[in-house]
C-alpha positions as CSV (number, residue, x, y, z in Angstrom):
1,M,-12.5,-15.0,4.5
2,K,-16.0,-16.0,2.7
3,W,-15.4,-13.4,-0.5
4,E,-16.3,-16.4,-3.0
5,N,-19.9,-15.1,-3.2
6,M,-18.8,-11.2,-2.6
7,R,-19.3,-9.2,-6.2
8,Q,-16.1,-8.6,-8.1
9,S,-15.5,-4.7,-8.5
10,R,-15.4,-3.0,-11.8
11,N,-12.5,-0.9,-11.1
12,V,-9.7,-2.8,-11.7
13,E,-7.4,-2.8,-14.9
14,D,-5.4,-6.2,-15.8
15,R,-2.4,-5.1,-17.1
16,R,-0.6,-8.5,-16.6
17,G,1.5,-9.5,-19.3
18,Q,2.4,-5.5,-20.6
19,T,6.0,-4.7,-20.3
20,P,6.4,-0.9,-19.5
21,R,9.5,0.4,-22.0
22,G,10.8,4.3,-22.4
23,P,13.0,6.4,-20.3
24,V,12.3,6.2,-16.4
25,P,10.8,9.8,-15.5
26,S,13.0,12.2,-13.2
27,G,11.3,13.3,-10.1
28,M,8.7,10.4,-10.2
29,G,8.7,8.7,-6.4
30,M,6.1,9.8,-3.9
31,G,9.2,10.2,-1.4
32,R,11.4,13.1,-1.0
33,G,13.3,14.1,-4.0
34,G,17.3,13.9,-3.8
35,G,17.5,10.2,-2.6
36,I,16.0,7.0,-2.2
37,N,13.0,6.6,0.6
38,P,14.5,4.6,3.6
39,G,11.5,2.4,3.3
40,I,11.9,1.5,-0.3
41,L,15.3,0.9,0.4
42,F,15.0,-1.6,3.0
43,L,12.9,-3.5,0.7
44,L,14.8,-3.8,-2.1
45,L,17.6,-4.8,0.4
46,R,15.5,-7.7,1.9
47,S,14.9,-9.3,-1.8
48,R,17.5,-10.7,-4.4
49,V,15.6,-8.6,-6.9
50,G,15.8,-5.7,-5.2
51,R,19.9,-6.4,-4.6
52,W,20.0,-6.3,-8.2
53,I,18.2,-3.7,-8.8
54,L,20.0,-1.3,-6.7
55,I,23.5,-2.9,-7.8
56,L,22.7,-2.6,-11.5
57,G,21.0,0.9,-11.3
58,V,18.0,-0.1,-13.3
59,L,15.6,1.7,-11.2
60,F,16.7,5.4,-10.1
61,M,14.6,6.9,-7.4
62,L,11.7,4.2,-7.0
63,F,8.5,5.4,-5.5
64,G,7.2,3.0,-3.3
65,G,3.6,3.9,0.8
66,G,3.1,1.1,1.9
67,L,2.9,-2.3,2.5
68,G,2.4,0.0,2.0
69,G,2.2,1.3,0.9
70,L,2.0,-1.4,2.7
71,L,4.2,-2.9,3.8
72,G,6.7,-0.9,3.8
73,G,6.2,-1.0,-0.3
74,N,3.3,1.2,-0.6
75,T,4.7,4.6,-1.1
76,S,2.8,7.1,0.5
77,S,5.5,10.3,0.9
78,V,3.6,11.8,-1.8
79,N,5.2,14.4,-3.2
80,I,2.7,14.1,-6.6
81,P,5.4,14.7,-9.6
82,Q,4.5,16.5,-12.7
83,N,2.9,14.6,-15.7
84,T,5.1,12.4,-17.5
85,P,5.0,11.3,-21.1
86,N,3.4,8.0,-21.3
87,A,5.8,5.5,-22.0
88,Q,5.6,2.6,-24.6
89,V,4.0,-0.9,-23.8
90,E,4.9,-4.0,-25.3
91,T,2.5,-6.9,-24.6
92,H,2.9,-10.3,-24.5
93,Q,1.3,-13.3,-23.3
94,V,1.8,-14.6,-20.4
95,P,0.3,-18.4,-19.1
96,Q,-2.8,-17.8,-16.9
97,Q,-3.2,-20.7,-14.1
98,S,-6.6,-21.0,-12.7
99,A,-4.7,-20.1,-9.0
100,Y,-3.5,-16.9,-10.4
101,D,-6.7,-16.2,-11.6
102,E,-8.5,-17.0,-8.2
103,D,-6.0,-14.5,-6.8
104,A,-7.3,-11.6,-9.0
105,A,-10.9,-12.8,-8.4
106,F,-10.4,-12.5,-4.6
107,V,-8.4,-9.2,-5.1
108,S,-11.2,-7.8,-6.8
109,A,-13.7,-9.2,-4.4
110,V,-11.9,-7.4,-1.8
111,L,-11.7,-4.2,-3.4
112,A,-15.7,-4.4,-3.9
113,S,-15.9,-4.6,-0.4
114,T,-14.2,-1.8,0.0
115,E,-16.5,0.3,-2.2
116,D,-19.1,-0.6,-0.4
117,V,-17.8,0.2,3.2
118,W,-16.3,3.4,2.1
119,E,-19.2,4.4,-0.1
120,E,-21.8,3.7,3.5
121,I,-19.4,5.7,5.1
122,F,-19.4,8.6,3.3
123,K,-22.8,9.0,2.6
124,Q,-23.4,8.9,6.6
125,H,-20.9,12.1,6.3
126,G,-22.9,13.4,3.6
127,Q,-20.4,13.1,1.3
128,T,-19.8,11.1,-1.9
129,Y,-17.1,8.1,-2.5
130,V,-15.2,7.5,-5.1
131,P,-13.3,4.9,-5.5
132,P,-9.4,4.0,-6.6
133,K,-8.8,2.0,-9.3
134,L,-6.8,-1.3,-9.0
135,V,-4.3,-2.2,-11.3
136,L,-3.0,-5.7,-11.7
137,Y,0.4,-6.1,-12.9
138,T,3.7,-8.2,-13.7
139,G,7.2,-7.0,-12.7
140,A,6.8,-3.6,-13.4
141,V,4.7,-0.9,-14.1
142,Q,4.3,2.8,-15.6
143,T,1.9,5.2,-13.6
144,Q,0.1,8.1,-15.1
145,G,1.0,9.9,-11.7
146,C,4.1,8.5,-10.1
147,G,6.6,7.3,-12.9
148,F,7.9,3.8,-13.2
149,A,7.8,1.6,-10.2
150,S,8.7,-2.5,-9.7
151,S,7.0,-5.0,-8.1
152,A,10.1,-5.0,-5.4
153,V,8.7,-2.5,-4.0
154,G,5.7,-3.8,-3.1
155,P,1.4,-3.0,-3.6
156,F,1.3,0.9,-3.7
157,Y,-0.9,3.6,-4.0
158,C,-0.2,6.6,-6.5
159,P,-2.6,9.8,-5.6
160,G,-1.2,11.2,-8.7
161,D,-3.7,8.7,-10.7
162,E,-5.9,7.6,-7.7
163,K,-4.8,4.4,-8.6
164,V,-3.8,1.0,-6.4
165,Y,-1.2,-1.0,-7.8
166,I,-0.6,-4.6,-7.3
167,D,2.1,-7.4,-8.8
168,L,0.0,-10.4,-7.9
169,D,3.2,-12.3,-7.0
170,F,3.4,-10.5,-3.7
171,Y,0.5,-12.7,-2.6
172,D,3.3,-15.4,-2.3
173,E,5.8,-13.2,-1.1
174,L,3.8,-12.4,1.9
175,Q,2.8,-15.7,3.0
176,T,6.7,-17.0,2.4
177,K,8.8,-14.0,3.0
178,F,7.1,-11.9,5.4
179,Q,5.5,-15.1,6.8
180,A,1.8,-13.5,7.0
181,P,-0.1,-16.2,5.1
182,G,-4.0,-16.3,5.0
183,D,-5.7,-14.5,2.4
184,F,-7.0,-11.8,4.9
185,A,-3.4,-11.0,5.3
186,M,-3.4,-9.5,1.8
187,A,-6.9,-8.3,2.1
188,Y,-5.4,-5.8,4.7
189,V,-3.1,-4.8,2.5
190,I,-5.7,-3.9,-0.3
191,A,-7.5,-2.1,2.3
192,H,-4.3,-0.1,3.5
193,E,-3.7,1.1,0.2
194,V,-7.1,2.1,-0.2
195,G,-7.0,3.8,3.2
196,H,-4.2,6.2,1.4
197,H,-7.0,7.0,-1.3
198,I,-9.2,8.0,1.3
199,Q,-6.7,10.1,2.6
200,N,-6.0,11.5,-0.7
201,I,-9.3,12.0,-1.6
202,S,-10.2,14.0,1.9
203,G,-7.3,16.2,1.9
204,I,-5.2,14.6,3.8
205,M,-2.7,13.7,1.7
206,G,-2.6,17.5,0.8
207,D,-2.1,18.8,4.6
208,Y,0.3,16.2,5.0
209,N,2.5,17.7,1.6
210,R,2.2,21.2,2.9
211,A,3.6,20.2,6.6
212,R,6.5,18.3,5.3
213,Q,7.6,21.4,3.1
214,G,10.7,22.8,5.2
215,M,10.9,19.9,7.8
216,S,14.5,17.9,8.2
217,E,14.4,14.2,7.0
218,T,13.5,13.0,10.5
219,Q,10.6,15.3,11.1
220,A,9.1,14.3,7.6
221,N,9.9,10.5,8.4
222,E,7.7,10.9,11.6
223,L,5.5,12.5,9.6
224,N,4.9,9.9,7.2
225,V,4.7,7.3,9.5
226,R,1.5,9.1,11.2
227,L,0.3,9.1,7.4
228,E,0.7,4.6,7.6
229,L,-0.8,4.1,10.6
230,Q,-3.9,6.2,10.0
231,A,-4.0,3.9,6.8
232,D,-3.7,0.8,8.9
233,Y,-7.0,2.8,11.2
234,F,-9.0,2.8,7.7
235,A,-8.1,-0.6,7.3
236,G,-9.5,-1.8,10.6
237,V,-12.1,0.4,9.8
238,W,-13.0,-1.5,6.9
239,A,-12.3,-5.2,8.5
240,R,-14.9,-4.0,11.1
241,Y,-17.7,-3.7,8.6
242,V,-17.1,-6.6,6.6
243,D,-16.5,-9.1,9.8
244,E,-20.1,-7.5,10.7
245,Q,-21.6,-8.4,7.3
246,G,-20.7,-12.1,7.9
247,Y,-17.6,-12.8,5.6
248,L,-14.7,-13.3,8.2
249,D,-13.5,-16.6,9.1
250,I,-12.5,-17.6,12.5
251,G,-8.7,-16.5,12.5
252,D,-9.0,-13.8,10.0
253,L,-8.0,-10.8,11.9
254,D,-5.4,-12.7,13.5
255,E,-3.7,-13.0,9.5
256,A,-4.1,-9.3,9.1
257,L,-2.3,-8.3,12.5
258,Q,0.3,-10.8,11.7
259,A,0.8,-9.1,8.7
260,A,0.9,-5.5,10.2
261,Y,3.5,-7.5,12.5
262,A,5.3,-8.6,9.8
263,V,6.0,-4.8,8.0
264,G,7.1,-2.9,11.0
265,D,9.7,-0.9,10.5
266,D,11.5,-2.2,13.3
267,T,10.7,-5.7,12.4
268,L,12.2,-5.5,8.3
269,Q,15.2,-3.6,9.7
270,E,16.2,-6.0,12.4
271,Q,15.8,-8.6,9.7
272,A,17.5,-6.7,7.2
273,Y,20.6,-5.3,9.6
274,G,20.4,-7.0,12.9
275,R,19.6,-3.6,14.5
276,V,16.9,-0.7,14.0
277,V,17.4,2.7,13.5
278,P,14.0,4.4,14.7
279,D,15.1,8.1,12.8
280,S,14.7,6.4,9.6
281,F,11.2,4.7,10.5
282,T,8.6,5.7,7.7
283,H,5.7,3.1,8.5
284,G,5.6,2.7,12.0
285,T,7.0,-0.4,14.2
286,S,5.0,-3.6,14.0
287,A,3.3,-2.7,17.3
288,Q,2.1,0.5,16.4
289,R,0.9,-0.8,13.2
290,Q,-1.0,-3.7,14.9
291,N,-2.3,-1.4,17.4
292,W,-4.0,1.1,14.6
293,F,-5.1,-1.5,12.8
294,K,-7.0,-2.9,16.1
295,R,-8.2,0.7,16.9
296,G,-9.8,1.1,13.6
297,Y,-11.5,-1.9,14.3
298,Q,-12.7,-1.1,17.7
299,Y,-14.1,2.2,16.8
300,A,-14.9,1.9,12.9
301,D,-15.5,5.4,12.4
302,L,-13.0,8.6,11.3
303,E,-13.3,10.4,14.3
304,H,-10.7,8.1,16.2
305,G,-8.4,7.9,13.5
306,D,-6.5,11.2,13.9
307,T,-3.0,9.9,14.2
308,F,-1.3,13.5,13.6
309,N,-3.0,15.4,16.6
310,Q,-2.4,12.7,19.3
311,S,-0.2,10.1,20.3
312,I,0.4,7.3,18.4
313,D,2.2,4.8,20.9
């Protein structure tokens, strides 16, 4: 991706090196209460750190939509909790390497491009776009609207405070653990999380939360899949715009599609357990995620992205 000459976003909060301390809020996840969201559980089990978290019980009821969020690590099951007391924060210096800072600059440039794209699209519909903040953190973070979260859950969007949260170490995991190399793979992740912000500010998440009331777990999971696939569609819309602006390199779209494939529920479950359990899917299959990203790129509008009232296959 040709991002070096793109503008940097002013909506980035750099909390790297800050260690949140304090009680873990109860009822804090965007997932269903009374248990760990299956998508989060799969992510935790796929990493050594995640397994220790489960074994030691350090984290209770982690929020996680998406990568969603995204990738199985984005937590878009969104029962927004009540406000919780701010945790105390202990700050310490973390050595900064040039590559690490370059990653931060890249993320900022991608966020800025989403701001430009969605501002234009909202303007076309007579609306004003209010962009999300993006928080860079290290290891764990205390959100203002979704409680405490560990980087083990991956990048995620919190509708309670309208912020995207990313530990930049995920960039390396995306290339190694998920076998989805390339800068545009990470750009897809960010665009997917911003897609959840679009859902939030447009009222889709509110409708989603109301629809979930009284559903069985299987039904709620299926509805959550539709929410995630729509975020993939919005990521595809963004990709089409930046491509038309001349920012994409040859192979960038393939990088995004590989990332979408790598974080499909069936692929993650097959790798973790050697089998798949469709009723527990919360983000969609690899094929579905790729198809809805491609559909967003093809149509580049809002009208063809209604995953809730049409077949998602």
